[in-house]
C-alpha positions as CSV (number, residue, x, y, z in Angstrom):
1,M,-38.7,-6.5,6.8
2,Y,-37.4,-6.3,3.2
3,N,-39.3,-4.0,0.9
4,Q,-39.0,-4.2,-2.9
5,D,-38.7,-0.4,-3.0
6,Q,-35.4,-0.8,-1.0
7,Q,-33.8,-3.1,-3.5
8,G,-31.4,-0.5,-4.8
9,Y,-30.8,1.0,-1.3
10,N,-27.2,1.3,-0.4
11,P,-26.5,2.3,3.3
12,Y,-23.0,3.6,2.3
13,G,-24.4,6.3,0.0
14,H,-22.9,5.0,-3.3
15,Q,-24.9,5.7,-6.4
16,N,-24.5,2.5,-8.3
17,Q,-23.2,-0.7,-6.7
18,E,-22.1,-2.1,-10.0
19,M,-19.6,0.8,-10.4
20,M,-17.8,-0.3,-7.3
21,H,-16.6,-3.6,-8.6
22,A,-13.1,-3.6,-9.9
23,P,-11.9,-6.0,-12.5
24,V,-10.2,-9.0,-10.9
25,M,-6.5,-9.2,-11.5
26,R,-5.4,-12.5,-13.1
27,V,-2.7,-14.6,-11.5
28,S,-0.4,-13.6,-14.4
29,E,-0.9,-10.0,-13.6
30,W,-0.1,-10.6,-9.9
31,L,3.0,-12.6,-10.9
32,L,4.2,-9.7,-13.1
33,T,3.5,-7.2,-10.3
34,I,5.5,-9.3,-7.8
35,F,8.3,-9.8,-10.3
36,L,8.6,-6.0,-11.0
37,L,8.5,-5.2,-7.3
38,G,11.6,-7.4,-6.8
39,I,13.7,-5.1,-9.0
40,P,15.5,-2.5,-6.8
41,L,14.6,1.2,-7.4
42,V,12.0,0.1,-10.1
43,N,9.8,-1.1,-7.2
44,I,9.7,2.3,-5.5
45,I,8.9,4.1,-8.8
46,L,6.2,1.6,-9.7
47,L,4.6,1.7,-6.3
48,I,4.4,5.4,-6.5
49,V,2.9,5.3,-10.0
50,W,0.4,2.6,-9.1
51,A,-0.6,4.4,-5.8
52,V,-1.5,7.7,-7.6
53,D,-2.9,6.1,-10.8
54,K,-6.7,6.8,-10.9
55,A,-7.3,4.9,-14.1
56,G,-5.6,1.7,-13.1
57,N,-6.9,-1.3,-11.1
58,P,-8.0,-0.1,-7.7
59,N,-6.8,-3.4,-6.2
60,R,-3.2,-2.8,-7.4
61,S,-3.5,0.9,-6.3
62,N,-4.6,-0.1,-2.7
63,Y,-1.8,-2.7,-2.6
64,A,0.8,-0.1,-3.6
65,K,-0.5,2.3,-1.0
66,A,-0.3,-0.3,1.7
67,I,3.2,-1.3,0.7
68,L,4.3,2.4,0.7
69,V,2.9,2.9,4.2
70,F,4.6,-0.2,5.4
71,M,7.9,0.9,3.9
72,A,7.6,4.3,5.5
73,I,6.9,2.7,8.9
74,V,9.9,0.4,8.6
75,F,12.1,3.3,7.5
76,V,11.1,5.3,10.5
77,L,11.8,2.4,12.8
78,Y,15.3,1.9,11.2
79,V,16.1,5.6,11.8
80,V,15.0,5.4,15.4
81,I,16.9,2.2,16.1
82,F,20.0,3.4,14.3
83,G,19.9,6.7,16.2
84,F,19.5,4.8,19.5
85,A,22.4,2.5,18.6
86,L,24.6,5.4,17.5
87,G,23.8,7.2,20.8
88,M,24.8,4.1,22.8
89,V,28.0,3.8,20.9
90,S,28.7,7.5,21.4
91,G,28.0,7.2,25.1
92,L,30.3,4.2,25.4
93,S,33.2,5.9,23.6
94,D,32.9,8.8,26.1
95,L,33.5,6.4,29.0
96,L,36.7,5.0,27.5
């Protein structure tokens, strides 16, 4: 079943498994991240910076990308719901 020659085999095609491990973010780093994301406008700027940062922690980068995608989805939903509500109000005003 398991061959010693296959010890370094990686089915995902990565060259070195040790290079894939990102440094673990400490609790204090996460607390600072969450605190900074609570500041209006600063949060959007930091999320963009962290999302495109290649040298930073990949965990924070992936978190920033996920939050940006979530914010975009929520924004689109708000626009659709607001447009629908505005259309309903407009339609009601024509009836009066």
